[in-house]
Structures are given as C-alpha cells and as structure tokens.
C-alpha positions in Angstrom: -10.8 21.2 55.8 -8.2 20.0 53.2 -4.9 21.9 53.0 -3.3 22.3 49.6 -0.7 19.6 49.1 -2.2 17.4 51.7 -2.8 13.8 50.6 -6.3 12.7 49.9 -7.9 10.0 52.1 -8.6 7.9 49.1 -6.1 7.9 46.2 -7.4 7.0 42.8 -4.8 6.3 40.3 -5.0 8.4 37.2 -2.9 9.2 34.1 -3.0 12.3 31.8 -2.9 11.5 28.2 -2.6 14.2 25.4 -2.7 14.4 21.7 0.9 15.2 20.4 -0.3 16.2 17.0 -2.6 18.8 18.6 0.3 19.9 20.8 2.6 20.4 17.9 0.0 22.7 16.3 -0.1 24.8 19.6 -3.2 23.2 21.1 -3.5 21.4 24.4 -5.9 18.5 24.0 -5.9 15.8 26.8 -7.8 14.2 29.5 -7.2 12.6 32.9 -8.2 8.9 32.7 -8.8 6.6 35.7 -6.5 3.6 35.5 -9.4 1.1 35.9 -11.2 2.5 32.7 -10.8 0.8 29.3 -7.6 2.7 28.3 -7.7 1.7 24.6 -11.2 2.9 24.1 -10.5 6.2 26.0 -7.4 7.0 24.0 -9.1 6.1 20.7 -12.0 8.6 21.8 -9.5 11.2 22.8 -7.6 11.1 19.6 -10.9 11.0 17.4 -11.9 14.3 19.2 -8.6 15.9 18.8 -8.1 19.2 17.0 -4.9 17.7 15.8 -6.9 15.6 13.3 -6.9 12.4 15.2 -4.0 11.2 13.0 -1.9 10.5 16.0 -0.2 7.1 16.5 -0.9 5.4 19.7 2.2 4.3 21.6 2.3 0.8 22.8 
C-alpha cells in the first residue's frame, strides 16, 4: 500500500509545461512531459493544440 506523500520506488523525472497564451485567456492547457522525451517536439505539439491559438513563443 502506498501512503499519500510517500516517495515512489522508481522516480521518473517529469516537467509540467503550459501555454501562457491560453492561461492569459483564462484556460489551462498543459501536459506532464517525461524528461527523456523529445522536448522540442512535445512543446511544439502542445502549443499547436492550445486553445490559446498556438501563438506562444517558446522560451529557450
């Protein structure tokens, strides 16, 4: 049984990315992305599918 707040046996590094343009319009649009994934492709896909219009500028 896993207790809430207890560390997992295997930790997988992830980051949460969100579209700021959607957020500024009052919408939450984001995704948890595994660090090992192709981040550039994942971010491009996230912005393209954003209800914020995908007009966001990707920080570098």
